VOPA-678528 format. One record per atom (N, C-alpha, C): residue number from 1; x, y, z; atom name. Coordinates in steps of 0.001 Angstrom, whole numbers. Layout:
N
<r nr="NUM" x="X" y="Y" z="Z" atom="CA"/>
...
This chain:
68
<r nr="1" x="-4729" y="-54003" z="38144" atom="N"/>
<r nr="1" x="-5353" y="-53745" z="39428" atom="CA"/>
<r nr="1" x="-6826" y="-53404" z="39221" atom="C"/>
<r nr="2" x="-7676" y="-53888" z="40086" atom="N"/>
<r nr="2" x="-9107" y="-53647" z="39999" atom="CA"/>
<r nr="2" x="-9421" y="-52239" z="40501" atom="C"/>
<r nr="3" x="-9891" y="-51367" z="39607" atom="N"/>
<r nr="3" x="-10185" y="-49976" z="39976" atom="CA"/>
<r nr="3" x="-11381" y="-49857" z="40914" atom="C"/>
<r nr="4" x="-12216" y="-50882" z="41002" atom="N"/>
<r nr="4" x="-13377" y="-50832" z="41892" atom="CA"/>
<r nr="4" x="-13012" y="-51140" z="43331" atom="C"/>
<r nr="5" x="-11839" y="-51658" z="43554" atom="N"/>
<r nr="5" x="-11413" y="-51995" z="44908" atom="CA"/>
<r nr="5" x="-11209" y="-50714" z="45706" atom="C"/>
<r nr="6" x="-11771" y="-50651" z="46896" atom="N"/>
<r nr="6" x="-11717" y="-49444" z="47721" atom="CA"/>
<r nr="6" x="-11278" y="-49769" z="49134" atom="C"/>
<r nr="7" x="-10752" y="-48782" z="49795" atom="N"/>
<r nr="7" x="-10452" y="-48862" z="51213" atom="CA"/>
<r nr="7" x="-11424" y="-47945" z="51925" atom="C"/>
<r nr="8" x="-11921" y="-48365" z="53076" atom="N"/>
<r nr="8" x="-12904" y="-47568" z="53798" atom="CA"/>
<r nr="8" x="-12497" y="-47448" z="55260" atom="C"/>
<r nr="9" x="-12512" y="-46245" z="55772" atom="N"/>
<r nr="9" x="-12287" y="-46009" z="57191" atom="CA"/>
<r nr="9" x="-13318" y="-45007" z="57678" atom="C"/>
<r nr="10" x="-13599" y="-45019" z="58957" atom="N"/>
<r nr="10" x="-14554" y="-44093" z="59564" atom="CA"/>
<r nr="10" x="-13801" y="-43261" z="60589" atom="C"/>
<r nr="11" x="-13980" y="-41958" z="60544" atom="N"/>
<r nr="11" x="-13280" y="-41041" z="61438" atom="CA"/>
<r nr="11" x="-14280" y="-40185" z="62198" atom="C"/>
<r nr="12" x="-14028" y="-39956" z="63456" atom="N"/>
<r nr="12" x="-14764" y="-38965" z="64242" atom="CA"/>
<r nr="12" x="-13886" y="-37722" z="64275" atom="C"/>
<r nr="13" x="-14402" y="-36605" z="63793" atom="N"/>
<r nr="13" x="-13606" y="-35378" z="63744" atom="CA"/>
<r nr="13" x="-14363" y="-34232" z="64395" atom="C"/>
<r nr="14" x="-13604" y="-33257" z="64836" atom="N"/>
<r nr="14" x="-14172" y="-32045" z="65423" atom="CA"/>
<r nr="14" x="-13964" y="-30894" z="64442" atom="C"/>
<r nr="15" x="-14759" y="-29844" z="64603" atom="N"/>
<r nr="15" x="-14617" y="-28660" z="63760" atom="CA"/>
<r nr="15" x="-13173" y="-28180" z="63797" atom="C"/>
<r nr="16" x="-12640" y="-27898" z="62633" atom="N"/>
<r nr="16" x="-11260" y="-27437" z="62521" atom="CA"/>
<r nr="16" x="-10267" y="-28540" z="62214" atom="C"/>
<r nr="17" x="-10646" y="-29800" z="62419" atom="N"/>
<r nr="17" x="-9742" y="-30905" z="62114" atom="CA"/>
<r nr="17" x="-9756" y="-31192" z="60612" atom="C"/>
<r nr="18" x="-8645" y="-31720" z="60122" atom="N"/>
<r nr="18" x="-8465" y="-31946" z="58687" atom="CA"/>
<r nr="18" x="-8034" y="-33384" z="58445" atom="C"/>
<r nr="19" x="-8599" y="-34016" z="57412" atom="N"/>
<r nr="19" x="-8152" y="-35325" z="56933" atom="CA"/>
<r nr="19" x="-7430" y="-35088" z="55613" atom="C"/>
<r nr="20" x="-6238" y="-35679" z="55448" atom="N"/>
<r nr="20" x="-5461" y="-35510" z="54218" atom="CA"/>
<r nr="20" x="-5336" y="-36857" z="53503" atom="C"/>
<r nr="21" x="-5437" y="-36819" z="52182" atom="N"/>
<r nr="21" x="-5396" y="-38024" z="51362" atom="CA"/>
<r nr="21" x="-4360" y="-37864" z="50258" atom="C"/>
<r nr="22" x="-3947" y="-38985" z="49719" atom="N"/>
<r nr="22" x="-3058" y="-39020" z="48548" atom="CA"/>
<r nr="22" x="-1821" y="-38161" z="48765" atom="C"/>
<r nr="23" x="-1118" y="-38416" z="49860" atom="N"/>
<r nr="23" x="108" y="-37668" z="50127" atom="CA"/>
<r nr="23" x="-139" y="-36194" z="50350" atom="C"/>
<r nr="24" x="-1242" y="-35851" z="50980" atom="N"/>
<r nr="24" x="-1633" y="-34475" z="51322" atom="CA"/>
<r nr="24" x="-2088" y="-33662" z="50110" atom="C"/>
<r nr="25" x="-2289" y="-34311" z="48947" atom="N"/>
<r nr="25" x="-2810" y="-33590" z="47783" atom="CA"/>
<r nr="25" x="-4265" y="-33197" z="47970" atom="C"/>
<r nr="26" x="-5006" y="-34016" z="48698" atom="N"/>
<r nr="26" x="-6435" y="-33778" z="48904" atom="CA"/>
<r nr="26" x="-6677" y="-33662" z="50399" atom="C"/>
<r nr="27" x="-7428" y="-32623" z="50801" atom="N"/>
<r nr="27" x="-7744" y="-32506" z="52216" atom="CA"/>
<r nr="27" x="-9210" y="-32164" z="52397" atom="C"/>
<r nr="28" x="-9788" y="-32732" z="53454" atom="N"/>
<r nr="28" x="-11178" y="-32494" z="53813" atom="CA"/>
<r nr="28" x="-11182" y="-31980" z="55240" atom="C"/>
<r nr="29" x="-11794" y="-30826" z="55449" atom="N"/>
<r nr="29" x="-11847" y="-30230" z="56781" atom="CA"/>
<r nr="29" x="-13298" y="-30067" z="57206" atom="C"/>
<r nr="30" x="-13583" y="-30403" z="58456" atom="N"/>
<r nr="30" x="-14904" y="-30159" z="59015" atom="CA"/>
<r nr="30" x="-14937" y="-28705" z="59464" atom="C"/>
<r nr="31" x="-15730" y="-27899" z="58786" atom="N"/>
<r nr="31" x="-15819" y="-26474" z="59093" atom="CA"/>
<r nr="31" x="-16828" y="-26238" z="60206" atom="C"/>
<r nr="32" x="-18004" y="-26885" z="60089" atom="N"/>
<r nr="32" x="-19074" y="-26657" z="61061" atom="CA"/>
<r nr="32" x="-20006" y="-27854" z="61076" atom="C"/>
<r nr="33" x="-20535" y="-28173" z="62229" atom="N"/>
<r nr="33" x="-21515" y="-29256" z="62386" atom="CA"/>
<r nr="33" x="-22713" y="-28680" z="63109" atom="C"/>
<r nr="34" x="-23895" y="-28898" z="62573" atom="N"/>
<r nr="34" x="-25121" y="-28418" z="63195" atom="CA"/>
<r nr="34" x="-26231" y="-29419" z="62906" atom="C"/>
<r nr="35" x="-26725" y="-30087" z="63939" atom="N"/>
<r nr="35" x="-27770" y="-31091" z="63738" atom="CA"/>
<r nr="35" x="-27274" y="-32203" z="62838" atom="C"/>
<r nr="36" x="-28028" y="-32497" z="61776" atom="N"/>
<r nr="36" x="-27651" y="-33569" z="60864" atom="CA"/>
<r nr="36" x="-26773" y="-33093" z="59710" atom="C"/>
<r nr="37" x="-26464" y="-31802" z="59671" atom="N"/>
<r nr="37" x="-25646" y="-31262" z="58589" atom="CA"/>
<r nr="37" x="-24225" y="-30994" z="59046" atom="C"/>
<r nr="38" x="-23290" y="-31245" z="58167" atom="N"/>
<r nr="38" x="-21887" y="-30920" z="58415" atom="CA"/>
<r nr="38" x="-21390" y="-30111" z="57219" atom="C"/>
<r nr="39" x="-20680" y="-29029" z="57484" atom="N"/>
<r nr="39" x="-20085" y="-28243" z="56399" atom="CA"/>
<r nr="39" x="-18634" y="-28675" z="56258" atom="C"/>
<r nr="40" x="-18301" y="-29176" z="55075" atom="N"/>
<r nr="40" x="-16952" y="-29664" z="54795" atom="CA"/>
<r nr="40" x="-16272" y="-28745" z="53790" atom="C"/>
<r nr="41" x="-14971" y="-28560" z="53951" atom="N"/>
<r nr="41" x="-14163" y="-27850" z="52963" atom="CA"/>
<r nr="41" x="-13254" y="-28886" z="52323" atom="C"/>
<r nr="42" x="-13354" y="-29035" z="51006" atom="N"/>
<r nr="42" x="-12540" y="-30007" z="50280" atom="CA"/>
<r nr="42" x="-11570" y="-29232" z="49393" atom="C"/>
<r nr="43" x="-10283" y="-29485" z="49573" atom="N"/>
<r nr="43" x="-9256" y="-28834" z="48758" atom="CA"/>
<r nr="43" x="-8496" y="-29910" z="47998" atom="C"/>
<r nr="44" x="-8378" y="-29713" z="46684" atom="N"/>
<r nr="44" x="-7702" y="-30693" z="45834" atom="CA"/>
<r nr="44" x="-7153" y="-29981" z="44606" atom="C"/>
<r nr="45" x="-6187" y="-30605" z="43938" atom="N"/>
<r nr="45" x="-5686" y="-30028" z="42687" atom="CA"/>
<r nr="45" x="-6824" y="-29898" z="41666" atom="C"/>
<r nr="46" x="-6700" y="-28958" z="40744" atom="N"/>
<r nr="46" x="-7748" y="-28700" z="39752" atom="CA"/>
<r nr="46" x="-8084" y="-29936" z="38915" atom="C"/>
<r nr="47" x="-7134" y="-30850" z="38735" atom="N"/>
<r nr="47" x="-7379" y="-32052" z="37917" atom="CA"/>
<r nr="47" x="-8290" y="-33058" z="38612" atom="C"/>
<r nr="48" x="-8529" y="-32897" z="39920" atom="N"/>
<r nr="48" x="-9370" y="-33823" z="40679" atom="CA"/>
<r nr="48" x="-10818" y="-33348" z="40615" atom="C"/>
<r nr="49" x="-11692" y="-34199" z="40122" atom="N"/>
<r nr="49" x="-13112" y="-33865" z="40028" atom="CA"/>
<r nr="49" x="-13775" y="-34178" z="41367" atom="C"/>
<r nr="50" x="-14476" y="-33201" z="41927" atom="N"/>
<r nr="50" x="-15172" y="-33375" z="43202" atom="CA"/>
<r nr="50" x="-16665" y="-33241" z="42927" atom="C"/>
<r nr="51" x="-17425" y="-34263" z="43301" atom="N"/>
<r nr="51" x="-18872" y="-34236" z="43085" atom="CA"/>
<r nr="51" x="-19590" y="-34568" z="44385" atom="C"/>
<r nr="52" x="-20817" y="-34124" z="44488" atom="N"/>
<r nr="52" x="-21672" y="-34449" z="45630" atom="CA"/>
<r nr="52" x="-22771" y="-35369" z="45128" atom="C"/>
<r nr="53" x="-22945" y="-36495" z="45801" atom="N"/>
<r nr="53" x="-24010" y="-37431" z="45453" atom="CA"/>
<r nr="53" x="-25064" y="-37392" z="46542" atom="C"/>
<r nr="54" x="-26320" y="-37323" z="46147" atom="N"/>
<r nr="54" x="-27423" y="-37394" z="47094" atom="CA"/>
<r nr="54" x="-27605" y="-38860" z="47466" atom="C"/>
<r nr="55" x="-27829" y="-39140" z="48742" atom="N"/>
<r nr="55" x="-27887" y="-40518" z="49238" atom="CA"/>
<r nr="55" x="-28838" y="-41398" z="48429" atom="C"/>
<r nr="56" x="-29987" y="-40906" z="48043" atom="N"/>
<r nr="56" x="-30968" y="-41711" z="47317" atom="CA"/>
<r nr="56" x="-30472" y="-42093" z="45925" atom="C"/>
<r nr="57" x="-29518" y="-41358" z="45381" atom="N"/>
<r nr="57" x="-29007" y="-41636" z="44042" atom="CA"/>
<r nr="57" x="-27959" y="-42739" z="44037" atom="C"/>
<r nr="58" x="-27372" y="-43026" z="45189" atom="N"/>
<r nr="58" x="-26330" y="-44049" z="45268" atom="CA"/>
<r nr="58" x="-26950" y="-45427" z="45402" atom="C"/>
<r nr="59" x="-26171" y="-46429" z="45041" atom="N"/>
<r nr="59" x="-26601" y="-47802" z="45270" atom="CA"/>
<r nr="59" x="-26592" y="-48051" z="46767" atom="C"/>
<r nr="60" x="-27368" y="-49021" z="47216" atom="N"/>
<r nr="60" x="-27369" y="-49377" z="48637" atom="CA"/>
<r nr="60" x="-25968" y="-49796" z="49035" atom="C"/>
<r nr="61" x="-25493" y="-49245" z="50127" atom="N"/>
<r nr="61" x="-24162" y="-49589" z="50603" atom="CA"/>
<r nr="61" x="-24175" y="-49609" z="52119" atom="C"/>
<r nr="62" x="-23172" y="-50236" z="52682" atom="N"/>
<r nr="62" x="-23048" y="-50319" z="54128" atom="CA"/>
<r nr="62" x="-22719" y="-48948" z="54690" atom="C"/>
<r nr="63" x="-23501" y="-48502" z="55666" atom="N"/>
<r nr="63" x="-23235" y="-47247" z="56360" atom="CA"/>
<r nr="63" x="-23013" y="-47590" z="57823" atom="C"/>
<r nr="64" x="-21787" y="-47388" z="58323" atom="N"/>
<r nr="64" x="-21505" y="-47767" z="59707" atom="CA"/>
<r nr="64" x="-22306" y="-46937" z="60695" atom="C"/>
<r nr="65" x="-22688" y="-47572" z="61779" atom="N"/>
<r nr="65" x="-23435" y="-46908" z="62840" atom="CA"/>
<r nr="65" x="-22506" y="-46606" z="63992" atom="C"/>
<r nr="66" x="-22760" y="-45516" z="64697" atom="N"/>
<r nr="66" x="-21967" y="-45190" z="65874" atom="CA"/>
<r nr="66" x="-22591" y="-45796" z="67129" atom="C"/>
<r nr="67" x="-23727" y="-46481" z="66971" atom="N"/>
<r nr="67" x="-24389" y="-47119" z="68113" atom="CA"/>
<r nr="67" x="-23543" y="-48280" z="68623" atom="C"/>
<r nr="68" x="-23538" y="-48503" z="69940" atom="N"/>
<r nr="68" x="-22742" y="-49616" z="70487" atom="CA"/>
<r nr="68" x="-23272" y="-50969" z="70064" atom="C"/>
């Protein structure tokens, strides 16, 4: 199987809502939204490495727009 193959979905969430992944092993919750910043809480098993990438450091990729 190609490890680079990914699935992508876009979700609109409100503060307090939670997204769960990998059979509920990983969860991401929107704690607070203010202006262009969102505070997320990510919970995962200790074996899962969680990193933050700054947008300029990533390769150019498609970013969906919410505009009609």
